[in-house]
C-alpha positions, -999 to +999 in steps of 0.1 A: -564-390-476-577-405-508-577-371-525-539-371-525-542-394-555-545-362-575-512-348-564-490-369-587-490-342-614-493-305-607-504-297-642-536-307-662-534-295-697-553-323-715-589-322-702-615-295-704-644-291-679-667-307-705-644-338-708-642-341-670-680-339-668-684-366-695-660-389-677-679-384-644-712-393-661-698-423-678-681-439-648-710-430-625-735-448-648-713-479-647-714-476-609-752-473-610-756-505-630-733-525-607-750-512-575-785-519-588-776-555-593-757-559-560-783-541-539-811-564-551-791-596-547-775-587-514-808-576-496-828-605-511-803-632-503-795-615-469-832-619-459-834-654-472-801-665-456-808-646-423-775-627-425-776-592-409-741-585-422-752-592-458-783-571-454-761-542-440-738-545-470-768-544-493-780-512-476-745-499-481-748-506-518-782-489-518-765-458-504-741-459-533-770-456-557-781-424-540-745-412-540-742-419-577-772-398-585-757-370-563-726-371-585-746-370-617-765-340-604-733-322-593-715-329-625-744-314-645-744-282-625-706-278-621-702-274-659-725-244-661-710-212-673-703-183-649-732-159-644-738-127-625-744-145-592-715-169-597-687-150-615-662-179-609-686-205-623-703-234-605-673-256-598-680-259-561-710-280-569-685-308-570-672-300-535-707-298-522-713-332-538-683-346-520-697-332-487-731-348-493-714-382-501-695-380-469-726-372-448-744-400-465-717-425-456-716-412-421-754-416-417-753-451-431-724-461-409-742-449-377-773-468-387-754-500-393-736-497-359-769-491-342-785-522-357-754-544-350-752-533-314-789-543-309-781-578-322-750-581-299-771-571-269-793-601-277-770-628-291-797-655-287-816-639-315-787-644-340-796-673-363-772-695-384-770-682-419-773-701-452-742-709-472-755-689-502-748-657-482-711-665-484-711-668-522-730-635-526-705-618-502-677-630-524-694-619-556-700-584-541-663-582-530-650-589-565-676-566-582-669-537-559-631-540-561-632-540-599-656-510-598-632-491-575-602-497-598-621-486-628-635-454-612-602-444-596-584-448-630-609-424-646-607-400-617-569-398-620-571-394-657-593-363-656-581-351-621-615-350-604-616-351-566-654-358-567-647-389-587-620-399-563-645-396-535-669-418-553-642-443-562-631-447-526-667-451-517-667-482-539-634-493-522-651-489-488-678-513-501-652-538-512-636-537-478-670-541-461-678-570-483-646-587-472-655-582-436-690-595-442-676-626-459-654-633-429-683-628-405-706-651-426-678-678-428-675-676-390-712-680-386-712-710-408-683-725-388-704-724-356-699-689-343-732-671-351-722-639-332-696-632-359-723-621-383-734-590-363-698-584-353-690-581-390-720-557-395-706-536-366-671-534-382-686-525-415-706-497-398-675-483-382-656-484-415-683-466-434-688-440-407-650-432-406-648-427-443-679-406-443-664-383-416-631-380-436-648-371-468-671-346-451-643-329-432-621-327-463-649-311-484-658-287-456-622-274-456-624-270-494-656-249-490-637-227-466-611-217-493-584-242-484-552-238-504-538-265-527-508-285-517-473-268-517-461-288-547-488-274-569-482-239-556-445-242-564-453-254-599-475-224-605-449-201-591-423-216-614-445-210-644-448-174-634-410-170-630-404-186-664-424-158-681-402-133-699-401-100-681-409-114-646-380-108-623-396-122-591-428-136-577-442-133-541-474-136-522-488-165-543-521-175-527-545-202-538-579-215-530-598-244-544-629-240-565-642-275-570-614-292-588-601-259-602-579-233-585-582-196-581-548-179-577-535-144-565-499-135-572-476-105-571-453-102-601-420-082-599-411-064-632-385-039-642-394-006-626-382+014-656-407+000-681-441+015-690-473+006-673-485-009-706-454-031-709-459-043-673-495-051-681-485-071-711-461-092-690-488-098-665-512-109-692-486-133-707-479-148-672-516-153-666-521-171-700-492-194-693-507-204-659-542-209-673-528-231-701-505-253-680-524-257-647-559-264-636-563-228-627-597-211-632-585-176-627-553-157-619-553-123-604-520-105-607-505-074-590-475-059-606-447-046-583-416-026-593-384-046-592-353-029-576-373+000-563-390+003-529-423-016-528-447+003-506-469-028-502-441-046-484-419-019-469-418-019-431-439+010-418-456+015-452-490+016-436-479+044-413-465+064-442-497+060-461-518+070-432-497+101-425-502+115-460 
């Protein structure tokens, strides 16, 4: 999945939520400018050149404009501070935005497939296209590929899965423009049916990517854990804290691009409660500083003494008291 692009580094110590939001706005406004130009040119030339594939690609670019404004809206809300109704903040606005982006792509893909199938059922209605359509398809391909590379670089820099989703949205556009160019070239070579076939392929590509984004965001909204490499990195930070003798039951759940963590820390059983608390506070601060962790809830367990939370039959013992 495209979101694995963020798994290269388990720590993010350089960028605050405000910096991430600013990067999202900046790259998204660049995308808005590119898609405004491409949408107008593709649809206008598509109608003039009688190319269904180019018109479909223009509609795809139009969907990008809507997606860009969804990203801007989500970025604005995600940086709001925690409040009484949202004690962990509003970071899941980004996940919700990714879900909306996916559903938008899925809807656009289904519409494009439906239109292309209608043309294929009546091949006699497919007209030869003008050569200008091929030049515009090439222009769109170059523009969208450059946009993808720019947006993905920004997303990796600030570790934003929402920006990764929007970047790969641009890559799907570049791929669709390539297919459209091939279809138009085939039409110009004397095979008119290739134009709606190209539109059909683009529809399937867009729909598939929309499904993948939607499914991924849905799992994140259901408290999916982060990947094992990142869990191990957090565990190691806890183990490296002075006074921590062991760590177990590390559980994570995604909160937008941040992580909420629960962990059991094992400390010397002979120290005071205050000393154990101080160790837990130090461990928490280290994790918050070194990882993209929003909050860490710790539970202190005695080391080298029976731990009633994890002793077999502990529940029965507690119940019998």
